[in-house]
N, C-alpha and C positions, 0 to 999 in steps of 0.2 A: 520552397517546401515548408510544410507545417506538420508537426506531430499531432495527430488526432486520434481520439477513440472512435469506435464505430458510431456511437450516438452523436458525437460532434460532427462526424463526416456526413451522416444522414441529414443533420440539421443544416449544414452548409450547402448540401445539394438542394434542399428545399428552398433555402434562402435565395440561392443563385437563380433557380428556375422561376421563382415568384417575381424576382426583379426583372428577369428576361421576358416573361410572358404573363400579362395581366389576367389571362384565362386560368392560370394555375391557382387553385384554392386548396386548403386543408380542411377536412371535416372529421371529427372524432370526439371521443369522450374525454373531457377534462384536458384538452390540448392547449387551451388558451386562457383558462380561468385565472383571475388575479390571485397571486400568491401560490399558484399551483406549481406542479413539477414539470409542466410541459409534456402532458401525456403520462402514461404509466412509467416511462423510462427516459424522460427528459429530452426526447428528440425534438419537440417543438418549443422548447423553453425559449422565451424572449421573442418569438415570432409574432405574437399578437401585438406586442408593443410597436413593432416595426410596420406591420401590414394592416393592423386593425381587425376588428371582429367581423367585418364584412368578408374577409378572406381567410381568417382563422376561425372556423365555426365550431363552437362547442355544441354537443348534442346531449340529449338524455342518454341514460344507460339503456339503450334500445337498439341493438345491432341490426335488426331487420329494418328499422327506420333509417338509420344512418347510411347503410349500404344502399338502400333503395334511393335515397336522396342523391347519393354519389352517382349511381347509374343514370338517374334522370338528368343530373347536371351534365354528365359527360355526353349524353345524347343531345342535350340542348346546346352544346358548344363549348363548355368549360372543360378543364382538365383537372379533375379533383384527385387529391391524395387522401384516401380514407384509411383510418386505422381503428382497430379495436384494442382494448387494453390487454387482453390475452387472446391468443389464437383460438383457444377452446371455444370462445364465444362466437366464433365465425359460424358454428353449426346453427346458430339462431338466424343466420342470414343466408343460408345456402341456396334458398330458392332465388333470391335476388342475384347472387353471384353466379350460380350455375345455370339457372333457367333464363335469366335475363341478360346479364352482362356478357356471358360467354357465348350465348346463342344468337344475339341480336343481329350481328353481321351476317350470319348464315341465313337466318330467316328472312332478311331483307335483301338478299342477293348483293350484299356489300354496300347498299345505299345508306345504311345507318352504321355509324361507328361509335364505339364506347371507349374513348381514350381515358381510362381511369387507372389509378394505382391503388392497390389494396395492401397496406402494410400489416404484417402479421407476426407478432412475437410468439416464439415457440420454445419448447425445451423444458426439462425438469430443473426446477430451482427451489426445491423444498416448499412447494405450494400445494402439493397434493394432486389427486386424480383429475380435478376439473380445471386446473390451472397449469398443466405441465405437459400437455400432449404435443406431439410432433405431427402436423397435419399434411406434410408434403405428399404422401401417397394418395390422400383423398383428392388433392387439387391437381396433381399431374395427370390424373385420370380424366379430367374434364377437357374435351376439345374446345378450343376457342380462347383458352387462357394461356398466356405466357407466364413462366414461373422462374424467378431468380432467387438465389440463396447466397449472399455475400458472406465471406468469412474474414475479410480484412477491411480496414478503414478505406483503403484506396478503392477496392471493389465496391464497397457500400456506396460511396459517393458516385462513382462512375456508372454503376448499374442503375441506381435510382434516377439519375439524370436521364439515362437512356430510356428507362421505363416511363418517365413523365412525358417524354417526347414521342413515345410510341402511340400509334393510333388504335392499338388493341388493349384490352384489359390485361394488366400485368399484376401478378401477386408477388410481393417481395417478402420472403421469409427472413426473419431476423432472430437469432438465438439470444435469449435473455442473458446468458452467461458471457456473451461477447460484446455487449453494449459498452462496457467500461463506464457506466453511469456512476456518479459520485454522490457524496452526501447522503441524504435520506433514501436515495434510490440505489445505493450500492448493493450488490448481491453477493452473498457469501459463496465462495467457490468460483468466482468469476475468473475467466482466462483473459489475459491481456492481449488485445488485438490492436493495440496502438501501433500506428504506422505512419510513414511519410505520405502526405497528400499534397499534390502540386497546387501552387497558387493559381496557375493558369488553367484555362478551360480544358477539360478532357472528358471523354466518354469511354466507358467499357462496353464493348458490343454485346448485345444479348445473343447468346448461342455459342459463346467461345469459352472453352475451359482453359485450364492452366496446369502445368506441372509444377507442384510446389517443391518437390525434391526428386532429383534424378536417381535412378537405380537400374539394376540389370537382372535381379533375381526374382522379384515378385512385385506385382502392382497392387497398391492400396488405393481404394477410392473412398472418399468421405465427403461430407458436406457439412457446412456450418461448424458446430463444435467438434464433430468427429474428424474433421480435417486436422485439428490439433492433436486428437488422440492418435491418429495415424502417423503424424510427424513425430510425436514422442516415441511411439513404438519403433519407428524407423531408425531413430537415433540409437536406441538400445539394441536393436537387431544388428546394427552395423558393427557393434562390439563383438558379435558372434560370427562376423564374416558374411552376413546376409544383407545385401544392398537392396532396399525397398524403394520403389518409385511411388510417389504420392501424387495422385490426381485430384484436383479440386474442380468439379464441373462448372461451378459458379452459376450456371444456368441449367435448370432442370428441364425446362421446355422453352425452346427447342434444345435438345441435348447434343453436346459435342461428342457423339459416340465414336467418331473417327479417332479422337485423341485417346480414348480408352482402349479401343481396339488396337491401335498402333502400339500402345504400351504393352498390352497383353501379348501381342505378337513378338515383342522383344523379350519379355520376362518369362512367359509360359505359365504364369501362376497369377491368380486373382483373389483378393480378399476385399469385400465391400463392407464398410463400417457405417452404420446408421443408428441414430437414436429414435427408433420406432419399433413397433411390434414386429416380430419375425414374419408372421403370416400375412401375405399380401402387401408387403412393404416395398419401398422404392428399391431396396437392394435386390429384391426378387426380379424386378424388371431389368436391372443392369445385368444380373446373372443370365437372364433369358436372352438378352441381346448378344452377349458374348458367346453363349452356347449355340445360338443360331448362326452367328456370322464369323465366329473365330474358334470353333471347337477344335479344329485341327492343330491349332497353335498351343493348346493347353497340355501341360505335362502333369497336371494334378487336378483334382476336383476344385470347383469354385467354392469358396467359403464365405458365409455371411456372419458378421458379428453384429448383433442387434439386441434390442430389448426383448424380454420374454413376452409372451402373449397374456399380459395382465395390464390393468390400468397402472399409471405411474404411482408409486407409493409415496406416502408423506414422510415416514420415518427416515432420517438422514442415512442411517446405515443401510436401509433397504434401497434407498434411492441410489446409493453408490453401487449396490449390486445390480440395479436395474439398468443404469446407463452404461454403455460399453466403455471399458477401461483400456488403458494401454496394455495391461497384462493380458487381457482377453485377446487383443489383436495379436500380440506376440505369440500366444499359444496357438492361435489359428494359423499363423504363418509357419511356425515350427512343424505343425502337422502336415504341411505340404512337402517337406523335405525328408 
């Protein structure tokens, strides 16, 4: 075992897969420049020195171009790992991702595959409205894309390795406050996601969620940063005699809905926590699934704890109000009893 941050675990996953398979390449903005940080959050630091610039490819700040190159490389037989500096910039390449990568297998009756990975940093980190959005709801809506969202170092490495080996396009969401980046890329307010990562080979299956904390009174579902908000709230609620079960889906598409439904069947109550706008969010889809397939098990209304329907603010005090807090989760749970 080794103790790793999420950034280190992602880097190790890429290193192992590049050593294993010469078709694996990385393409992105400032991911291998000499004296650079290894991308915006240090994930590719040092990889250019080991694999060379033929496989660690720096691009201009032009997301439409770099994603288009990644799609073409995947169709041509490579397994590219593409990343943008901030998830918000993915909107500049949505045609390539949504109309090309996601649809190509369907349009070709399965004769064309697009085995690419798109790494996407998300979440509010005092960078304002154009560098702080959570894009999960946009991407899970697109048929043809698999979507994963690791919240621990163990899952980050295992899910990324599974994504690289998958023959479908996979979007990997990574929260900026969970990277654990150091030095000039350290982020104020970061949450420690350092954990044990095995030295031996392992994969985390795409489509399999996990129970982070067992409980019998209420189910809390979160992803990325909000997994930690839910866990913190659960600890505080335990002091009041309320035992919350915390579910981390890990994969958003395909979703392990059976895990969520089984938990709700046991607890009879559901609170979904997400860092995204309330209207049309991922939490709304989880609520709809439970209402459709598990309504008879509910003893109280489903509650969503999310960001308000505004762009992410820049001012720190407003950002703290915007992102769901432990206290808001606790208040939502209390309202169900």
